[in-house]
C-alpha positions in Angstrom: -7.0 -23.2 5.1 -9.0 -25.2 2.3 -11.7 -23.3 0.5 -14.7 -24.9 -1.3 -16.7 -22.2 -3.3 -20.4 -23.5 -4.5 -23.9 -22.0 -5.5 -23.2 -21.2 -8.9 -25.6 -22.3 -11.7 -27.4 -20.8 -14.8 -29.8 -17.7 -14.4 -31.4 -15.5 -16.6 -30.1 -11.6 -16.7 -31.7 -9.8 -14.3 -31.8 -12.7 -11.8 -29.6 -13.5 -8.5 -27.7 -15.8 -7.1 -25.7 -16.4 -4.0 -22.3 -18.3 -3.6 -20.9 -19.5 -0.7 -17.2 -20.3 0.4 -16.9 -22.6 3.2 -13.4 -22.4 5.2 -11.7 -25.5 7.1 -8.4 -26.3 8.2 -7.4 -23.0 9.7 -8.6 -20.2 12.0 -10.9 -18.5 9.7 -10.5 -15.1 11.9 -7.3 -15.0 10.8 -8.1 -14.4 6.6 -9.2 -12.1 4.5 -11.2 -13.8 1.9 -12.1 -12.2 -1.3 -14.0 -13.3 -4.7 -12.4 -13.4 -7.9 -13.8 -14.4 -11.3 -12.7 -15.7 -14.9 -14.4 -15.4 -17.9 -13.1 -17.6 -21.0 -10.1 -16.2 -22.5 -9.6 -13.5 -19.8 -7.7 -13.0 -17.3 -8.8 -13.9 -13.7 -10.2 -10.4 -11.9 -11.1 -9.4 -8.5 -14.6 -8.7 -7.4 -14.9 -8.1 -3.6 -12.9 -8.3 -1.1 -13.8 -8.8 2.9 -12.3 -6.7 5.7 -12.4 -3.2 4.7 -15.0 -4.3 2.2 -14.5 -3.0 -1.4 -16.0 -4.1 -4.5 -15.0 -3.8 -8.0 -16.7 -0.9 -10.3 -18.2 -3.5 -12.3 -20.1 -5.0 -9.9 -20.5 -2.3 -7.1 -24.3 -2.1 -6.4 -25.3 -5.3 -7.3 -23.1 -7.7 -5.2 -22.6 -7.7 -1.9 -19.6 -9.8 0.2 -20.5 -10.9 4.2 -18.9 -13.1 6.4 -20.2 -15.6 8.6 -17.5 -16.2 11.5 -19.7 -18.9 13.6 -20.0 -21.1 10.0 -16.6 -20.1 8.7 -18.0 -19.3 5.7 -18.2 -15.7 3.1 -20.9 -15.4 1.1 -21.5 -13.4 -2.4 -24.9 -12.1 -3.2 -25.3 -11.4 -6.8 -28.0 -9.4 -8.2 -29.3 -7.7 -11.4 -27.0 -10.5 -12.8 -26.0 -9.6 -16.4 -24.3 -11.7 -19.6 -21.0 -10.4 -18.9 -20.8 -11.6 -15.4 -20.9 -15.0 -16.7 -17.5 -16.8 -15.2 -16.2 -19.3 -13.1 -16.1 -17.5 -9.6 -13.1 -18.5 -7.1 -12.9 -17.7 -3.2 -9.3 -16.9 -2.1 -7.6 -16.4 1.1 -4.9 -14.6 2.5 -3.4 -14.2 6.3 -2.6 -10.5 6.0 -6.1 -9.2 7.2 -5.9 -6.4 4.4 -8.0 -6.9 0.9 -5.9 -6.6 -2.5 -7.2 -6.9 -5.6 -4.1 -8.9 -7.0 -4.5 -12.5 -7.3 -0.8 -13.0 -6.5 -1.6 -11.7 -2.8 -3.5 -14.7 -2.3 -2.3 -18.1 -0.8 -5.1 -20.0 -0.7 -7.9 -20.9 -3.6 -11.5 -22.6 -3.8 -11.8 -24.8 -6.7 -14.4 -22.4 -8.6 -17.9 -22.4 -9.2 -19.4 -21.8 -12.5 -22.0 -18.8 -13.2 -23.9 -18.5 -16.1 -26.1 -15.8 -17.0 -28.4 -15.9 -20.5 -29.8 -13.0 -22.0 
């Protein structure tokens, strides 16, 4: 499956963005999609995952992941953004239908979309 993330941009602290992850080339319903992010100089970290949805503590209550099977897409609605949310955001897929926070568990990755939150 191929993934393409989009929707990033520059936003002020407290603002909102919605990221999209479009999937193609596979049976969408067979994959769990998750979002990760990587800030400069830091390791890639889990943000949110589908299936039995769960979120990193740092984004809980502010971010919402959703899935549109008809459009083969997964979204990440981000609200109350903070400067520390600045990162490149990636969507990733795995064929085992269990969400995990471990990057090595995901077989397919999108190219990433930059989110910058100004203070």
